[in-house]
C-alpha positions as CSV (number, residue, x, y, z in Angstrom):
1,M,23.6,-63.2,4.5
2,H,23.1,-60.3,7.0
3,R,26.2,-61.6,9.2
4,F,28.7,-61.0,6.6
5,L,26.9,-58.0,5.4
6,L,27.4,-56.7,9.2
7,W,31.1,-58.0,9.9
8,T,31.8,-55.9,7.0
9,F,30.4,-52.6,8.6
10,L,31.7,-53.6,12.1
11,F,35.0,-53.1,10.3
12,L,34.1,-49.9,8.1
13,F,32.4,-48.1,11.5
14,S,34.7,-49.2,14.2
15,A,38.0,-47.5,12.0
16,E,37.4,-44.5,14.3
17,T,39.6,-47.0,17.1
18,L,41.8,-48.3,14.7
19,Q,45.3,-46.0,14.2
20,A,42.6,-42.9,15.0
21,Q,41.8,-43.3,11.3
22,T,37.8,-42.4,10.8
23,T,35.5,-41.4,7.8
24,R,36.3,-38.3,9.2
25,D,39.4,-37.7,7.2
26,I,38.2,-39.1,4.0
27,G,37.4,-36.4,1.3
28,K,40.6,-34.3,3.1
29,I,43.4,-33.8,1.7
30,V,46.2,-36.0,2.6
31,L,49.5,-34.2,3.5
32,G,52.4,-36.5,5.0
33,V,55.7,-35.3,6.7
34,K,59.0,-36.4,5.3
35,I,62.5,-36.1,6.5
36,L,64.7,-35.7,3.5
37,P,67.8,-37.3,3.4
38,S,69.8,-33.8,2.6
39,A,68.2,-33.2,5.9
40,S,70.1,-31.5,8.8
41,A,71.2,-34.1,11.5
42,E,69.0,-31.9,14.1
43,T,66.3,-32.7,11.4
44,H,67.0,-36.5,11.3
45,A,67.3,-36.5,15.3
46,L,64.2,-35.2,16.1
47,G,62.8,-37.0,12.9
48,E,59.4,-38.7,14.7
49,Y,58.6,-35.6,17.1
50,L,58.6,-33.1,14.1
51,S,56.4,-35.5,12.4
52,D,53.6,-35.8,15.5
53,K,53.8,-32.3,15.6
54,I,53.4,-31.0,12.0
55,G,51.1,-33.5,11.3
56,Q,48.9,-31.9,14.2
57,I,49.0,-28.7,13.2
58,A,48.0,-29.8,9.5
59,T,44.7,-31.9,11.1
60,R,43.5,-28.4,13.1
61,A,44.2,-27.0,9.8
62,G,41.9,-29.2,8.0
63,Y,43.9,-31.8,6.4
64,S,44.2,-35.5,7.1
65,S,47.9,-37.1,8.0
66,Y,46.8,-40.6,6.9
67,G,46.6,-42.3,3.3
68,D,48.7,-41.9,0.2
69,C,50.2,-39.1,0.5
70,Y,50.5,-37.3,-2.7
71,F,51.7,-34.4,-0.9
72,F,54.2,-34.0,2.4
73,I,55.9,-31.3,4.3
74,A,59.5,-31.3,4.8
75,P,61.3,-30.0,7.3
76,D,64.4,-29.0,7.7
77,I,66.0,-27.8,11.4
78,I,69.3,-25.3,10.4
79,V,71.2,-24.4,13.4
80,E,72.7,-21.0,12.7
81,H,74.3,-19.8,16.3
82,V,75.2,-22.0,19.8
83,E,76.7,-20.2,22.6
84,M,77.0,-21.7,26.0
85,A,76.4,-19.7,29.8
86,E,77.0,-20.6,33.0
87,G,74.6,-21.6,35.0
88,G,75.6,-22.7,37.8
89,M,75.9,-26.6,38.1
90,K,75.9,-27.0,34.6
91,N,76.3,-25.3,31.5
92,I,73.4,-23.5,29.6
93,Y,73.4,-24.1,25.9
94,I,71.7,-21.1,23.6
95,V,70.8,-22.3,20.0
96,S,69.1,-20.3,17.6
97,G,68.2,-21.1,13.7
98,V,65.9,-21.3,11.8
99,L,62.8,-24.2,11.0
100,S,62.5,-24.2,6.8
101,L,59.3,-26.0,6.1
102,S,58.2,-26.9,2.5
103,I,55.1,-28.7,1.3
104,Q,56.0,-30.9,-1.9
105,E,54.5,-33.1,-4.5
106,R,55.7,-36.7,-3.7
107,D,57.0,-37.7,-7.6
108,N,58.9,-35.2,-8.9
109,G,59.2,-32.6,-5.9
110,T,57.4,-29.4,-6.7
111,I,57.5,-26.9,-4.1
112,F,53.8,-25.7,-3.3
113,S,54.4,-23.2,-0.4
114,S,57.5,-23.1,1.8
115,I,58.4,-20.8,4.9
116,V,61.3,-20.2,6.6
117,L,60.4,-19.6,11.0
118,P,63.4,-18.2,13.1
119,F,63.7,-20.0,16.6
120,K,65.6,-19.6,19.5
121,G,66.0,-21.9,22.7
122,S,68.2,-23.1,25.9
123,A,69.2,-26.4,27.9
124,S,71.8,-27.9,29.4
125,K,72.3,-30.2,26.2
126,K,72.3,-28.6,22.9
127,E,69.7,-31.2,21.3
128,T,67.4,-30.7,24.3
129,A,68.1,-27.1,23.6
130,V,67.0,-27.2,19.8
131,R,64.4,-29.4,20.8
132,N,63.0,-26.5,23.3
133,A,63.5,-23.8,20.6
134,I,61.0,-26.0,18.0
135,T,58.4,-26.3,20.6
136,G,57.9,-22.7,20.9
137,I,56.5,-22.8,16.9
138,D,52.9,-22.6,16.8
139,Y,49.9,-23.2,14.7
140,Q,49.9,-19.9,13.8
141,A,53.0,-19.6,12.3
142,V,52.7,-23.1,10.4
143,S,49.4,-22.6,9.6
144,K,50.2,-19.6,6.7
145,L,52.6,-22.2,4.9
146,L,49.2,-24.5,4.9
147,D,46.9,-22.1,3.9
148,A,49.1,-20.8,0.9
149,A,49.7,-24.3,-0.3
150,K,45.6,-25.6,0.1
151,A,44.7,-23.7,-3.4
152,K,48.0,-25.0,-5.4
153,I,47.1,-28.6,-4.1
154,L,43.1,-28.3,-5.4
155,S,44.6,-27.2,-8.9
156,Y,46.3,-30.2,-8.7
157,Y,43.2,-32.6,-7.9
158,E,41.1,-30.7,-10.6
159,A,44.2,-31.1,-13.2
160,Q,43.9,-34.7,-12.3
161,A,40.6,-35.6,-11.8
162,D,40.1,-37.2,-15.7
163,A,43.0,-39.7,-14.2
164,I,41.5,-40.1,-10.7
165,F,38.1,-41.1,-13.0
166,T,39.9,-43.4,-15.9
167,R,41.6,-45.2,-12.7
168,A,39.0,-46.0,-10.5
169,D,37.1,-47.2,-13.5
170,S,40.1,-49.7,-14.1
171,Y,39.5,-50.8,-10.7
172,V,36.2,-51.9,-11.2
173,Q,36.9,-53.6,-15.0
174,N,39.1,-55.7,-12.6
175,K,36.5,-55.6,-9.7
176,K,38.6,-54.1,-7.4
177,Y,35.7,-52.0,-5.6
178,D,36.7,-51.4,-2.6
179,D,40.4,-49.4,-4.5
180,A,37.8,-48.1,-6.8
181,I,35.8,-46.2,-3.8
182,A,39.0,-45.0,-2.4
183,C,40.8,-43.8,-5.1
184,L,37.3,-41.4,-6.1
185,M,37.3,-40.3,-2.1
186,T,41.1,-38.8,-2.4
187,I,39.2,-35.9,-4.1
188,P,39.0,-33.2,-1.5
189,E,35.8,-32.2,-0.5
190,E,36.8,-28.5,-1.3
191,L,36.0,-28.9,-4.8
192,S,32.2,-29.9,-4.4
193,D,31.6,-30.4,-8.0
194,L,34.3,-33.1,-8.5
195,Y,33.6,-34.4,-5.4
196,K,29.8,-35.0,-5.8
197,E,30.6,-36.5,-9.3
198,A,32.7,-39.2,-7.1
199,L,30.2,-39.4,-4.6
200,T,27.8,-40.1,-7.2
201,I,29.9,-42.7,-9.2
202,A,31.1,-44.5,-5.4
203,N,27.4,-45.0,-5.1
204,R,26.9,-47.0,-8.1
205,I,30.0,-48.7,-7.3
206,Y,28.9,-49.6,-3.5
207,E,25.5,-51.0,-5.6
208,I,27.3,-53.6,-7.4
209,R,29.9,-54.6,-5.0
210,D,27.0,-55.0,-2.6
211,T,25.2,-57.2,-5.3
212,E,28.3,-59.5,-5.9
213,I,28.8,-60.2,-2.3
214,R,25.1,-61.5,-2.2
215,E,25.3,-63.6,-5.0
216,Q,28.5,-64.9,-3.3
217,E,26.7,-65.0,-0.3
218,L,24.1,-67.2,-2.1
219,E,26.8,-69.4,-4.3
220,A,28.3,-70.2,-0.6
221,R,24.8,-71.5,0.9
222,H,24.2,-73.5,-2.6
223,N,27.2,-74.9,-2.1
224,R,27.0,-75.7,1.3
225,N,23.4,-77.1,1.1
226,A,25.0,-79.4,-1.8
227,E,27.8,-80.9,0.5
228,I,25.1,-81.4,2.9
229,L,22.4,-83.2,0.7
230,S,25.0,-85.2,-1.1
231,H,26.4,-86.6,2.3
232,A,23.4,-86.9,3.9
233,R,22.3,-89.3,0.7
234,S,25.3,-91.2,1.2
235,L,24.6,-92.0,4.9
236,L,21.1,-92.7,4.2
237,A,22.3,-95.1,1.2
238,M,24.6,-97.0,4.2
239,H,21.8,-97.4,6.1
240,N,22.3,-94.8,8.6
241,P,19.5,-92.3,8.5
242,T,20.3,-91.5,12.3
243,E,23.8,-89.8,11.0
244,A,22.0,-88.3,8.1
245,L,19.7,-86.1,10.2
246,K,22.0,-84.9,12.1
247,I,23.8,-83.5,8.8
248,L,20.5,-82.2,7.8
249,W,20.4,-80.3,11.0
250,N,23.0,-78.1,9.1
251,Y,20.9,-77.4,6.1
252,Q,19.9,-73.7,5.5
253,S,16.9,-72.8,3.4
254,G,18.2,-72.5,-0.2
255,D,16.4,-72.5,-3.8
256,D,13.4,-74.6,-4.7
257,A,14.7,-78.0,-5.9
258,Q,17.4,-77.8,-3.0
259,D,14.7,-77.6,-0.5
260,T,12.5,-80.2,-1.6
261,L,15.2,-82.4,-1.9
262,Y,15.5,-81.9,1.7
263,Y,11.9,-82.5,2.8
264,S,12.6,-85.6,1.0
265,M,15.6,-87.1,2.6
266,T,14.6,-85.9,6.0
267,S,11.2,-87.4,5.5
268,E,12.9,-90.8,4.0
269,A,15.5,-91.0,6.8
270,E,12.6,-90.3,9.5
271,T,10.7,-93.7,8.6
272,Q,13.6,-95.6,9.1
273,I,14.5,-94.7,12.9
274,S,12.0,-96.3,15.5
275,E,9.8,-94.0,18.2
276,G,13.0,-94.3,21.0
277,E,15.5,-93.4,18.3
278,K,13.2,-90.1,17.5
279,R,12.7,-89.2,21.4
280,A,16.8,-89.6,21.8
281,M,17.3,-87.6,18.6
282,E,14.6,-85.0,19.6
283,K,16.9,-84.3,22.9
284,E,20.1,-84.3,20.9
285,R,18.6,-82.0,18.5
286,Q,17.4,-80.0,21.6
287,A,21.0,-79.4,22.7
288,Y,21.8,-78.7,19.3
289,E,19.8,-75.9,18.7
290,D,20.2,-74.4,22.4
291,R,24.2,-74.1,21.4
292,K,23.1,-72.2,18.1
293,R,20.7,-70.4,20.2
294,Q,23.3,-68.8,22.2
295,E,25.5,-68.2,20.0
296,D,23.2,-66.0,18.1
297,R,22.3,-64.2,21.5
298,E,26.1,-63.7,21.2
299,W,25.9,-62.2,17.7
300,A,23.0,-60.1,18.8
301,V,25.2,-58.5,21.5
302,R,28.0,-57.9,19.0
303,E,25.3,-56.4,16.4
304,K,23.9,-54.2,19.1
305,S,27.3,-52.4,19.9
306,T,28.2,-52.0,16.3
307,A,24.4,-50.7,15.6
308,H,25.1,-48.4,18.3
309,R,29.1,-46.9,16.7
310,M,27.2,-47.0,13.0
311,A,24.2,-45.0,15.0
312,V,26.7,-42.2,16.4
313,E,28.6,-42.1,12.8
314,K,25.6,-41.6,10.7
315,Q,24.0,-39.0,13.5
316,R,27.9,-37.4,12.8
317,M,28.2,-37.4,9.1
318,E,24.6,-35.8,8.9
319,Q,25.6,-32.7,10.8
320,E,28.9,-32.4,8.7
321,H,27.2,-33.0,5.2
322,A,23.8,-33.3,5.4
323,E,23.6,-30.3,2.6
324,S,25.6,-31.8,0.1
325,I,23.8,-35.2,0.6
326,Q,20.1,-33.1,0.0
327,E,21.4,-32.6,-3.2
328,L,22.7,-35.7,-4.2
329,Q,19.4,-37.2,-2.4
330,L,21.3,-40.7,-1.9
331,E,20.5,-42.1,1.8
332,Q,23.2,-41.0,4.1
333,Q,23.5,-44.9,5.7
334,R,25.0,-45.4,1.6
335,I,27.6,-42.2,1.9
336,D,28.5,-43.8,5.1
337,A,29.6,-47.0,3.9
338,I,31.1,-45.5,0.8
339,K,33.1,-43.3,2.7
340,S,34.2,-46.0,5.4
341,I,34.9,-48.3,2.5
342,A,37.9,-45.8,1.5
343,C,38.4,-45.7,5.4
344,E,38.6,-49.2,5.7
345,Y,41.1,-50.1,2.2
346,L,43.6,-47.2,3.3
347,R,43.6,-48.4,6.9
348,T,44.9,-51.8,5.2
349,H,46.5,-50.4,2.5
350,N,48.7,-47.9,4.3
351,Q,52.1,-50.5,4.7
352,S,54.5,-47.7,3.1
353,N,52.0,-44.6,3.4
354,H,52.7,-43.6,6.6
355,N,54.1,-40.4,7.5
356,T,58.1,-40.7,7.5
357,Y,60.9,-39.8,9.1
């Protein structure tokens, strides 16, 4: 049981090593970069570079580029003038034009903010000259676009809050708890009241989820024990007490009825073997338990490593969210786990949601 839950946290808290996705991204506005079909040939040629550069600027401005992108930045390079100058052995291309950037809503194309930035660059190749020119566009220039869009995007989330809560509830009704938590965590932290409400609901969902995980693990253990006891009973019926005892080695403490049957069958099997057989089986069982202890030691190493990552993540989250955590009076580890579930869900359900270019 504890191993199952710990593996869950292992995946959640190790997300920082997976595609740069961390719990720090949860609670931020997700903003992708998309090259539209109507964009210029130069834009398509530099699509990957533009996506990386603009995405880094958006991250610096407090956005996340990871997850379900309801909003995206659409760049378009417009080359207005090209001239060629002699430069010794090679001619030099000098290009000038503008980089058009607009922040749009995914579903209907509504533009929340736009800006046109002039550029000029040179190189021995036209394509390189354009790239050099774009390289010169810095954070300060693009940040104006991002700041102008943020208030409008936050208003959009406020208007969509009821729909988000309804969708999350629908997920819960269908026992899709990770989907529900990820859905709620799309609400930006800047909308503090709505975000706290979402976090409170996510906490309740987490408790339901955790309870079901525990129940499933207990049920799985009960079923495994039932198979072991049934197999051992068959071996005893075939007068094979030695193999019956070996099978019973795998039994784990269960409910009272199973435990009573286990002790009864163990006692019955032991009365059917000689002292010499008992001594031989004791050696074999010792070797078996030694192997299990070795597995436990290896697990402990993994557990210690995971605990360290969890402690580091917990400390960071405490620093960043101490005020809201105090108001909600939720355990920090629970909040970390809730955010991390959303983080892991996005990591595994982002097949079509990465930046596109």
